[in-house]
C-alpha positions in Angstrom: -34.1 65.3 47.9 -36.9 65.7 45.4 -39.0 63.2 43.7 -36.9 64.1 40.6 -33.8 63.0 42.7 -35.5 59.9 43.9 -36.4 58.9 40.4 -32.8 59.4 39.5 -31.6 57.2 42.5 -34.0 54.5 41.5 -33.0 54.3 38.0 -29.3 54.2 39.2 -30.0 51.3 41.6 -32.0 49.4 39.1 -28.9 49.7 36.9 -26.7 48.4 39.8 -25.7 51.0 41.9 -25.8 49.9 45.5 -24.8 53.3 46.8 -27.9 54.8 45.0 -30.2 52.3 46.9 -28.2 52.9 50.2 -29.2 56.6 49.8 -32.8 55.7 49.5 -32.6 53.6 52.5 -30.9 56.4 54.4 -33.4 58.9 53.4 -36.4 56.6 54.3 -35.3 54.5 57.1 -36.6 56.6 60.0 -40.0 57.3 58.2 -40.5 53.6 57.8 -39.5 52.7 61.4 -42.2 55.4 62.6 -44.7 53.9 60.2 -43.9 50.2 61.4 -43.7 51.4 65.1 -47.4 52.5 65.0 -48.4 49.0 64.5 -45.6 47.0 66.1 -44.8 47.4 69.9 -41.5 45.5 70.2 -38.6 47.8 68.7 -36.7 44.7 67.7 -39.6 43.6 65.7 -39.6 47.1 64.0 -36.0 46.9 63.2 -36.4 43.4 61.8 -39.4 44.6 59.7 -37.7 47.7 58.5 -35.1 45.5 57.2 -37.4 43.2 55.6 -39.0 46.0 53.9 -35.9 47.5 52.3 -34.7 44.2 51.4 -38.2 43.3 49.8 -37.8 46.6 48.0 -34.3 45.9 46.8 -35.4 42.5 45.3 -38.5 44.0 43.7 -36.7 47.1 42.5 -36.3 45.9 38.9 -40.1 45.6 38.5 -40.7 49.3 40.0 -42.0 51.2 37.1 -42.3 54.5 39.0 -46.2 54.8 38.7 -46.1 56.2 42.2 -43.3 57.8 44.4 -40.7 55.5 45.8 -41.4 56.2 49.3 -45.2 55.4 48.5 -44.1 52.2 47.0 -41.7 51.4 50.2 -44.6 52.4 52.5 -46.9 50.0 50.8 -44.2 47.2 51.4 -44.0 48.2 55.0 -47.4 48.2 55.6 -48.0 44.9 54.2 -44.9 43.6 56.2 -46.5 44.9 59.3 -49.9 43.2 58.5 -48.1 39.8 58.0 -46.2 40.3 61.3 -49.4 41.2 63.1 -51.3 38.2 61.5 -48.6 35.9 63.0 -48.8 37.6 66.5 -51.6 38.5 68.7 -54.3 40.6 66.9 -54.6 43.0 69.6 -51.2 44.8 68.9 -51.6 48.6 68.7 -50.2 51.9 70.1 -49.3 52.6 73.7 -47.7 55.1 75.7 -44.5 53.2 76.2 -43.5 52.6 72.6 -43.3 56.3 71.6 -45.0 55.8 68.3 -47.6 58.6 69.1 -45.8 60.6 71.5 -47.9 63.4 72.4 -46.4 64.5 75.5 -44.6 67.9 75.1 -41.6 68.9 77.3 -42.9 70.8 80.3 -42.1 74.4 80.6 -40.2 75.6 83.6 -43.5 77.5 84.9 -45.8 74.5 84.4 -47.6 73.8 87.7 -48.1 70.0 88.9 -51.8 70.4 88.0 -51.2 71.7 84.4 -48.7 68.8 84.1 -51.1 66.3 85.3 -53.9 67.6 83.0 -51.4 67.4 80.0 -50.4 63.9 80.8 -54.1 62.7 81.2 -54.8 64.5 77.8 -52.0 62.8 76.1 -52.8 59.5 77.4 -56.6 60.0 76.5 -55.5 61.1 72.9 -53.4 57.9 72.5 -56.2 55.9 73.7 -58.7 57.6 71.5 -56.3 57.0 68.4 -55.7 53.4 69.7 -59.6 52.8 69.7 -60.1 53.8 66.0 -60.5 51.2 63.4 -57.2 50.0 61.6 -57.9 51.9 58.4 -59.2 55.1 60.3 -55.9 55.2 62.5 -53.5 54.6 59.9 -54.9 57.2 57.6 -55.1 59.7 60.3 -51.7 59.1 61.3 -50.4 59.2 57.8 -52.0 62.6 57.4 -51.3 64.2 60.8 -47.9 62.5 61.8 -46.4 61.8 58.4 -47.8 64.9 56.6 -48.9 63.1 53.5 -51.5 64.4 51.0 -54.8 62.6 50.6 -53.7 61.3 47.3 -50.5 59.9 48.7 -52.4 58.2 51.5 -55.0 56.8 49.0 -52.1 55.4 46.8 -50.6 53.7 50.1 -54.0 52.4 51.2 -55.0 51.4 47.9 -58.5 53.1 48.1 -59.9 56.4 46.4 -58.9 59.6 48.0 -62.7 60.3 49.0 -62.6 57.0 51.1 -59.4 58.6 52.7 -61.1 61.8 53.5 -64.1 60.0 54.9 -61.6 57.9 57.1 -59.8 60.9 58.3 -63.1 62.7 59.0 -64.5 59.9 60.9 -61.3 59.4 62.9 -61.1 63.1 63.8 -64.7 63.1 65.0 -64.3 60.0 67.2 -60.9 61.3 68.7 -62.9 64.6 69.4 -65.7 63.0 70.8 -63.5 61.3 73.5 -61.5 64.2 74.4 -64.2 66.7 74.3 -64.8 66.3 78.2 -61.4 66.6 79.0 -61.2 70.1 77.0 -62.1 73.2 79.1 -64.1 74.8 76.0 -66.2 71.7 75.8 -67.1 72.2 72.0 -63.4 72.7 70.8 -63.0 71.3 67.3 -59.8 69.2 66.4 
């Protein structure tokens, strides 16, 4: 479904078609859940926030002018919902290995040795810890780029900052993660 199809669905939803809005929800629900799960640990809270996000989007839909892509607009609503939720919760909420939000564990191959499996798990844990240690803006920008595959312009729109700022945040995030992983990598100087 292209941006043109999204625009058509948005227009139909603004005209009162519940089915059109439902199609947008179906298309973006998993992406919004993944976005929320990076900040919120409890799956029940993620589900509630996702529902809150789409309810807020539905209520605000008449005011949506299409200045940005629909999913960019919904992502911004989700990020704001997560910020409000975290403001009500303890401030240290972030990624962890159990919540699967930044799951770097690959399925082991049949010929993997116990040592290789251990090294792989240690590297994955270290990667998760390195990403978790990033400043919120750096972590969000990095994950939107590397996990969601968004362009710098889309991330800038979501984060309400210039694309140059996004590039800087992602560069600094990559450098910080690489610095933490460098001792674990056999080549020592490998760039991420």
